[in-house]
C-alpha positions as CSV (number, residue, x, y, z in Angstrom):
1,M,72.4,-31.6,-49.3
2,L,69.7,-30.4,-46.9
3,I,69.5,-27.0,-48.5
4,G,69.6,-28.4,-52.0
5,V,66.6,-30.8,-51.2
6,A,64.7,-27.9,-49.6
7,I,65.3,-25.6,-52.6
8,V,64.0,-28.3,-55.0
9,V,60.8,-28.9,-52.9
10,I,60.2,-25.1,-52.6
11,A,60.7,-24.6,-56.3
12,L,58.4,-27.5,-57.4
13,D,55.7,-26.4,-54.9
14,A,55.8,-22.8,-56.0
15,I,55.8,-23.6,-59.7
16,S,52.9,-26.1,-59.3
17,K,50.9,-23.5,-57.3
18,A,51.5,-20.8,-59.9
19,I,50.3,-23.1,-62.7
20,V,47.2,-24.1,-60.6
21,V,46.3,-20.5,-59.8
22,A,46.7,-19.5,-63.5
23,T,44.8,-22.3,-65.0
24,L,42.3,-23.7,-62.5
25,S,41.0,-20.6,-60.7
26,D,38.0,-20.3,-63.0
27,H,38.0,-23.9,-64.3
28,A,36.0,-27.0,-63.5
29,P,38.0,-29.7,-61.6
30,I,40.0,-32.0,-63.8
31,R,39.2,-35.6,-63.1
32,M,41.9,-38.3,-63.3
33,L,41.9,-42.1,-62.8
34,G,38.1,-42.4,-63.0
35,G,37.6,-39.6,-60.4
36,L,40.0,-41.1,-57.9
37,I,42.1,-37.8,-58.2
38,K,40.7,-34.4,-58.9
39,L,42.8,-31.3,-59.7
40,E,41.1,-28.2,-58.4
41,E,42.2,-25.0,-56.7
42,T,41.2,-24.5,-53.1
43,R,42.5,-22.1,-50.4
44,N,43.4,-23.5,-47.0
45,S,43.8,-21.3,-43.9
46,G,44.7,-24.3,-41.7
47,A,47.5,-26.8,-41.5
48,A,48.5,-29.6,-43.9
49,F,45.6,-31.5,-45.7
50,S,43.2,-28.7,-44.9
51,V,43.3,-29.4,-41.1
52,G,42.6,-26.7,-38.6
53,G,41.0,-24.0,-40.8
54,G,40.9,-20.5,-39.3
55,A,44.1,-20.7,-37.4
56,T,46.4,-19.4,-40.1
57,F,48.3,-17.0,-37.8
58,V,49.1,-19.8,-35.4
59,F,50.2,-22.2,-38.0
60,A,52.5,-19.5,-39.6
61,F,54.4,-19.2,-36.4
62,V,54.5,-23.0,-35.9
63,A,56.1,-23.2,-39.4
64,L,58.7,-20.6,-38.4
65,A,59.5,-22.6,-35.3
66,V,59.9,-25.8,-37.3
67,I,62.2,-24.1,-39.8
68,A,64.3,-22.7,-36.9
69,V,64.6,-26.1,-35.3
70,I,65.7,-27.8,-38.5
71,L,68.3,-25.1,-39.3
72,R,69.6,-25.4,-35.8
73,T,69.8,-29.2,-36.1
74,A,71.7,-28.9,-39.4
75,R,74.8,-27.8,-37.5
76,R,75.4,-31.3,-36.3
77,L,74.1,-33.1,-39.4
78,Y,76.5,-35.7,-40.8
79,S,74.0,-38.2,-42.3
80,G,73.0,-38.2,-45.9
81,P,69.6,-39.9,-45.4
82,W,68.8,-37.4,-42.6
83,A,69.8,-34.5,-44.8
84,I,67.2,-35.6,-47.4
85,V,64.5,-36.1,-44.8
86,L,65.2,-32.7,-43.1
87,G,65.4,-31.0,-46.5
88,M,62.0,-32.3,-47.4
89,L,60.5,-31.1,-44.1
90,L,62.2,-27.7,-44.4
91,G,61.1,-27.3,-48.0
92,G,57.5,-28.3,-47.2
93,A,57.2,-26.0,-44.2
94,T,58.8,-23.1,-46.1
95,G,56.6,-23.6,-49.2
96,N,53.4,-23.3,-47.2
97,L,54.8,-20.5,-45.1
98,I,55.4,-18.5,-48.3
99,D,51.7,-18.8,-49.1
100,R,50.7,-17.6,-45.7
101,I,52.9,-14.6,-46.1
102,V,52.3,-13.4,-49.7
103,R,48.7,-14.5,-50.4
104,S,45.5,-12.7,-49.5
105,P,44.0,-11.6,-47.2
106,G,47.4,-10.5,-45.6
107,V,50.7,-11.3,-44.0
108,F,50.6,-14.5,-41.9
109,R,46.9,-14.8,-42.7
110,G,47.1,-15.9,-46.4
111,G,45.4,-19.1,-47.6
112,V,47.7,-21.9,-48.8
113,V,46.9,-23.1,-52.3
114,D,45.9,-26.8,-52.3
115,W,45.1,-28.5,-55.5
116,I,45.4,-32.3,-55.3
117,N,42.0,-33.8,-54.2
118,L,42.3,-37.5,-53.4
119,K,39.0,-39.2,-53.1
120,H,37.9,-40.0,-49.6
121,F,41.0,-38.3,-48.2
122,A,41.9,-34.6,-48.4
123,V,43.0,-31.8,-50.6
124,F,46.7,-31.1,-50.5
125,N,49.8,-29.8,-52.4
126,L,53.4,-30.8,-53.0
127,A,54.6,-29.1,-49.8
128,D,52.1,-31.2,-47.8
129,S,53.4,-34.3,-49.6
130,A,57.0,-33.5,-48.8
131,I,56.2,-33.0,-45.1
132,T,54.3,-36.3,-44.9
133,I,56.9,-38.3,-46.7
134,G,59.7,-36.7,-44.7
135,G,57.9,-37.5,-41.5
136,V,57.5,-41.2,-42.4
137,L,61.1,-41.5,-43.5
138,A,62.2,-39.8,-40.2
139,V,60.4,-42.5,-38.2
140,L,62.0,-45.3,-40.3
141,L,65.5,-43.9,-39.8
142,A,64.9,-43.7,-36.1
143,M,63.7,-47.3,-36.0
144,L,66.8,-48.4,-37.9
145,G,69.0,-46.6,-35.4
146,R,70.3,-44.0,-37.8
147,Q,71.4,-40.9,-36.0
148,I,71.6,-37.3,-37.3
149,D,75.3,-37.2,-36.6
150,G,75.9,-40.2,-38.8
151,S,76.3,-42.8,-36.0
152,R,74.1,-45.9,-35.5
153,V,72.4,-47.3,-32.5
154,A,72.5,-51.1,-32.4
155,Y,69.3,-52.5,-30.7
156,K,70.1,-55.7,-28.9
157,S,67.7,-58.6,-28.3
158,G,67.2,-60.1,-24.9
159,T,69.7,-62.9,-25.6
160,D,72.3,-60.4,-26.8
161,V,71.9,-58.4,-23.7
162,E,72.4,-61.4,-21.5
163,R,75.5,-62.4,-23.4
164,S,76.8,-58.9,-23.1
165,R,76.2,-58.9,-19.3
166,A,78.0,-62.3,-19.1
167,T,80.9,-61.0,-21.1
168,D,81.1,-58.0,-18.8
169,N,81.0,-60.2,-15.7
170,G,83.7,-62.4,-17.2
171,E,85.9,-59.4,-17.9
172,E,85.4,-58.2,-14.3
173,S,86.4,-61.6,-12.9
174,D,89.5,-61.7,-15.1
175,D,90.4,-58.2,-13.9
176,A,90.0,-59.3,-10.3
177,L,92.2,-62.4,-10.8
178,R,94.9,-60.2,-12.4
179,D,94.7,-57.8,-9.5
180,D,95.2,-60.7,-7.0
181,S,98.1,-62.0,-9.0
182,V,99.8,-58.6,-9.0
183,R,99.3,-58.3,-5.2
184,D,100.8,-61.8,-4.7
185,D,103.8,-60.9,-6.8
186,A,104.3,-57.7,-4.9
187,R,104.2,-59.6,-1.6
188,R,106.8,-62.1,-2.8
189,D,109.1,-59.3,-4.0
190,D,108.7,-57.3,-0.8
191,P,112.2,-57.3,1.1
192,R,110.5,-56.7,4.4
193,R,108.7,-60.0,4.1
194,D,112.1,-61.8,3.6
195,D,113.5,-60.1,6.8
196,A,110.5,-61.2,8.8
197,L,110.9,-64.7,7.7
198,R,114.6,-64.8,8.7
199,D,113.7,-63.4,12.1
200,D,111.1,-66.1,12.6
201,P,112.4,-69.3,11.1
202,L,109.5,-71.3,12.5
203,R,107.2,-69.6,10.0
204,D,109.1,-71.4,7.2
205,D,108.7,-74.8,8.9
206,P,105.5,-75.0,10.9
207,L,105.5,-78.8,10.7
208,G,109.0,-78.9,12.2
209,D,107.9,-76.8,15.1
210,E,105.0,-79.2,15.9
211,S,107.5,-82.2,15.6
212,R,109.8,-80.6,18.2
213,R,106.9,-80.1,20.6
214,D,105.9,-83.8,20.2
215,D,109.5,-84.9,20.9
216,G,109.6,-82.9,24.1
217,V,106.4,-84.5,25.3
218,R,107.8,-88.0,24.7
219,D,111.0,-87.2,26.5
220,D,109.1,-86.0,29.6
221,S,107.0,-89.2,29.5
222,T,110.1,-91.3,29.4
223,R,111.6,-89.6,32.5
């Protein structure tokens, strides 16, 4: 799914840029929604949304690093939502990297074609949009506890944590009681204990021993 989403993003980005270059290069901007959006061709040597102009070479290698990390992460990817998110990030990074490689003035120095001009914001393209939406969705998935490997992390409230601790302590106490019971049973079943009791009958009747001593004292007093 990751590769499929990335291919769709790359294709839509490349087709839109080709149309823009062919139709808007020598054309006045097209105004839409009362001037809120303008469609016009610009070349961006910086990062997404025309940020960091003049650092094309650096951003090209940053894009390569991002692509490598995503492909490496894909080996342990078992989550559908994360596959869509990473596919959008991969497609967006690759779409802009293609521009930096194939467009003038040269390899890793080419200007990225931007064509969506949002009033009071920035000029961007579909690849930039995919990167932004993918980033927002990635944050939401992380907040929801969704992991790349398909597992979930349950975030507990303070009350839940206290209950969990109390349960753990109760289980530990039960375990201790069970251990004491096992030790008592082992002592009762130990044959050496029975032999010791037979050798020392007074241990079985401590009250009888005290009674005999009291009788001896009374006899001496009578004499």
